[in-house]
C-alpha positions in Angstrom: 173.6 267.9 42.5 175.6 271.1 42.4 178.9 271.2 40.4 180.9 272.1 43.5 182.1 269.2 45.6 179.7 267.9 48.1 181.3 266.4 51.2 179.6 263.3 52.6 180.7 261.8 55.9 179.9 258.5 57.5 180.1 257.9 61.2 180.4 254.1 61.2 181.6 252.0 58.3 179.8 248.7 58.8 178.1 246.6 56.1 175.1 248.9 55.6 177.4 252.0 55.3 179.8 250.1 53.1 177.0 249.3 50.6 176.0 253.0 50.3 179.6 254.1 50.1 180.3 251.5 47.5 177.5 252.8 45.4 178.7 256.4 45.6 182.3 255.5 45.0 181.4 253.3 42.1 179.4 256.1 40.4 182.7 258.0 39.8 181.2 261.3 40.8 183.8 264.0 40.8 181.4 266.3 42.6 181.3 264.1 45.8 184.0 263.7 48.3 183.5 260.9 50.8 184.9 260.8 54.4 184.6 258.0 56.9 185.2 257.6 60.6 185.0 254.3 62.5 186.1 253.4 66.0 187.8 250.3 64.5 191.0 251.5 62.7 191.3 248.3 60.8 187.8 248.7 59.4 188.6 252.2 58.4 191.7 251.1 56.6 189.8 248.3 54.9 187.1 250.6 53.5 189.6 253.3 52.5 191.7 250.7 50.6 188.7 248.9 49.0 186.8 252.0 47.9 189.3 254.8 47.7 187.6 257.1 50.1 189.1 259.4 52.8 189.1 259.2 56.6 188.9 261.6 59.4 189.9 261.1 63.0 186.8 261.7 65.0 183.0 262.3 65.0 183.7 265.9 65.5 185.9 266.2 62.4 183.2 264.5 60.3 180.6 267.0 61.6 182.8 270.0 61.1 184.0 269.1 57.6 181.0 267.5 55.9 177.8 268.9 54.5 176.0 265.6 54.8 176.6 263.2 57.7 175.4 259.6 57.8 174.9 258.2 61.3 175.7 254.5 60.5 176.1 252.9 63.9 174.1 250.4 65.9 170.9 251.8 67.4 172.2 251.7 71.0 175.1 253.9 70.0 173.2 256.6 68.2 172.5 258.7 71.3 176.1 259.0 72.4 177.2 259.7 68.8 174.6 262.4 68.4 175.7 264.0 71.8 179.3 264.2 70.5 178.0 265.6 67.1 176.0 268.2 69.0 179.1 269.3 70.8 180.9 269.6 67.4 178.1 271.8 66.1 178.9 274.3 68.9 182.4 274.6 67.4 181.0 275.9 64.1 181.3 279.7 63.9 177.8 281.2 64.4 176.3 277.8 63.8 177.1 278.2 60.0 177.5 275.2 57.8 175.6 272.8 60.0 175.5 269.5 58.2 172.4 267.6 57.1 172.1 264.5 59.2 170.9 261.1 58.0 170.4 258.1 60.3 170.4 254.6 58.9 170.0 253.0 62.3 166.9 250.9 62.9 164.3 252.3 65.2 165.8 255.7 65.6 163.1 258.4 65.0 163.6 261.8 63.5 162.2 263.5 66.7 164.7 261.6 68.9 167.6 262.8 66.7 166.4 266.4 66.9 166.0 266.3 70.6 169.5 264.8 71.2 171.3 267.1 68.8 169.7 270.2 70.4 170.6 269.2 74.0 173.8 271.2 74.2 173.0 273.9 71.7 172.3 277.4 73.0 169.1 277.7 70.9 167.0 275.1 69.2 168.2 275.1 65.6 166.4 274.2 62.4 168.4 271.0 62.0 167.9 269.1 58.8 167.3 265.4 59.6 166.6 262.3 57.4 165.8 258.8 58.5 166.7 256.1 56.1 166.2 252.3 56.1 168.5 250.7 53.5 169.2 247.0 53.2 172.3 244.9 52.7 171.5 244.4 49.0 173.0 247.9 48.4 176.3 245.9 48.4 175.3 244.7 45.0 173.8 248.0 43.9 170.3 246.5 44.2 169.3 247.8 47.6 165.9 249.1 48.9 166.0 252.4 50.8 163.0 254.0 52.4 163.4 257.6 53.7 161.5 260.3 55.6 162.6 263.6 57.0 161.7 266.5 59.2 160.1 269.8 58.2 163.4 271.7 57.9 164.6 270.1 54.8 164.2 271.7 51.4 163.1 270.1 48.1 166.8 270.4 47.0 167.8 268.5 50.1 165.3 265.7 49.3 166.6 265.5 45.7 170.2 265.4 46.8 169.7 262.6 49.4 167.6 260.7 46.9 170.3 261.0 44.3 172.9 259.7 46.7 170.7 256.7 47.8 169.9 255.9 44.2 173.5 255.1 43.5 173.0 251.8 45.4 169.2 251.4 45.9 165.7 251.9 44.8 164.3 254.8 46.9 160.9 255.2 48.4 159.8 258.4 50.2 157.3 257.3 52.9 155.7 258.5 56.1 157.7 257.7 59.2 154.8 255.8 60.7 155.6 253.0 58.3 159.2 252.6 59.2 159.0 249.8 61.7 157.1 247.8 59.1 159.7 248.7 56.4 162.5 247.6 58.8 160.8 244.3 59.3 160.1 243.6 55.7 162.8 245.1 53.4 165.4 245.9 56.1 165.4 242.3 57.5 164.0 240.7 54.3 167.3 239.8 52.6 168.1 237.4 55.5 164.7 235.7 55.0 165.6 235.2 51.3 169.0 233.9 52.2 167.5 231.4 54.6 165.1 230.2 51.9 168.0 230.0 49.4 170.0 228.0 52.0 167.1 225.5 52.3 166.7 225.1 48.5 170.5 224.6 48.0 170.6 221.9 50.8 167.5 220.2 49.3 169.3 220.1 45.9 172.4 218.6 47.5 170.3 215.9 49.2 169.0 215.0 45.8 172.5 214.3 44.6 173.3 217.6 42.9 176.9 219.0 43.4 176.7 222.0 45.8 177.9 224.5 43.2 175.3 223.4 40.7 172.6 223.5 43.3 173.6 227.0 44.3 173.6 228.2 40.7 170.2 226.8 40.1 168.8 228.3 43.3 170.4 231.8 42.8 169.2 232.1 39.2 165.8 230.9 40.1 165.5 233.6 42.8 166.9 236.3 40.5 164.7 235.3 37.6 161.6 235.2 39.7 162.3 238.7 41.1 162.9 240.0 37.6 159.6 238.5 36.4 157.7 240.0 39.3 159.2 243.4 38.4 159.1 243.2 34.6 156.8 245.6 32.6 154.9 242.7 31.2 154.1 241.0 34.5 154.5 243.7 37.2 150.7 244.0 37.5 150.1 240.2 37.5 149.3 238.9 40.9 151.7 236.6 42.6 149.0 233.9 42.7 148.6 234.1 38.9 152.3 233.9 38.4 152.4 230.9 40.7 149.6 229.3 38.8 151.5 229.8 35.5 154.2 227.4 36.9 151.7 224.9 38.4 150.0 222.1 36.5 147.3 220.0 38.2 148.9 216.9 39.7 152.4 218.0 38.5 155.7 218.3 40.3 155.1 222.0 41.3 151.7 221.2 42.7 153.2 218.5 44.9 155.9 220.8 46.1 153.5 223.6 46.8 151.2 221.3 48.8 154.1 220.5 51.1 154.8 224.2 51.6 151.2 224.9 52.4 151.0 221.9 54.7 153.9 223.5 56.6 152.0 226.8 56.6 154.7 228.8 54.9 152.7 232.0 54.7 152.0 231.8 58.4 155.7 231.3 59.1 156.7 234.3 57.0 154.0 236.4 58.6 155.2 235.4 62.0 158.8 236.2 61.1 158.0 239.7 59.8 155.7 240.4 62.7 158.4 239.4 65.2 160.9 241.7 63.5 158.3 244.5 63.5 157.8 244.2 67.2 161.5 244.2 67.8 161.9 247.3 65.6 159.3 249.1 67.7 161.3 248.4 70.8 164.8 249.3 69.6 164.8 252.9 70.9 
């Protein structure tokens, strides 16, 4: 990223945005200045105080003062936000310094953003647009972000956006046709894991474990299992082989797995991801 300060603005400061902002603020980058705007003043104040960032007073001010603008609102609000942003672009002298736009709203396609932003402009402009699907794990600096973009972005733009996202996430550059599946799997995925964790914690409590101990056992088991899956030694080992490493014939794990298979856990997970996928396809 260039040595001069890069101004990054967020329209919306909810949980997803907060995770990305937290990663940027925590990186202590003196070459980045972060601005936020949220319709809820109390939310704006909270994020400013918690992360030490700046605020502006409107969508227009974000567009007019930032080189990179994150659209971090609910999908149903994206169109109205982009219409206001389009009006703000008209205020830029000779259309100079038009920001790069990044949507993190589920289901909002790059082409849709281009169309809305160009509605009130005198000429169709070569707008630079990214679509990103992060997840809530960016709050812990362990997020997963997939990104795609239109044909107007440069290699430098791609590197800059990747660098920003990597402050809180692992980043994948993928074709937009996969985004609904990504939304269903990694976008919604943390909630599936939290539900599984909830079930394991409750099971431990029913067996007589104090809740805090049951939670510690569950959380560390999930963390350790993820680390093992991703470790250099075992990253190429199939999940089945890893499962078999834990399982002895007739042992405790075998009995537990038999119950999960009896309940068709793979089918349930497949149904959950597919339901989220179908919903993602219908968001916009």
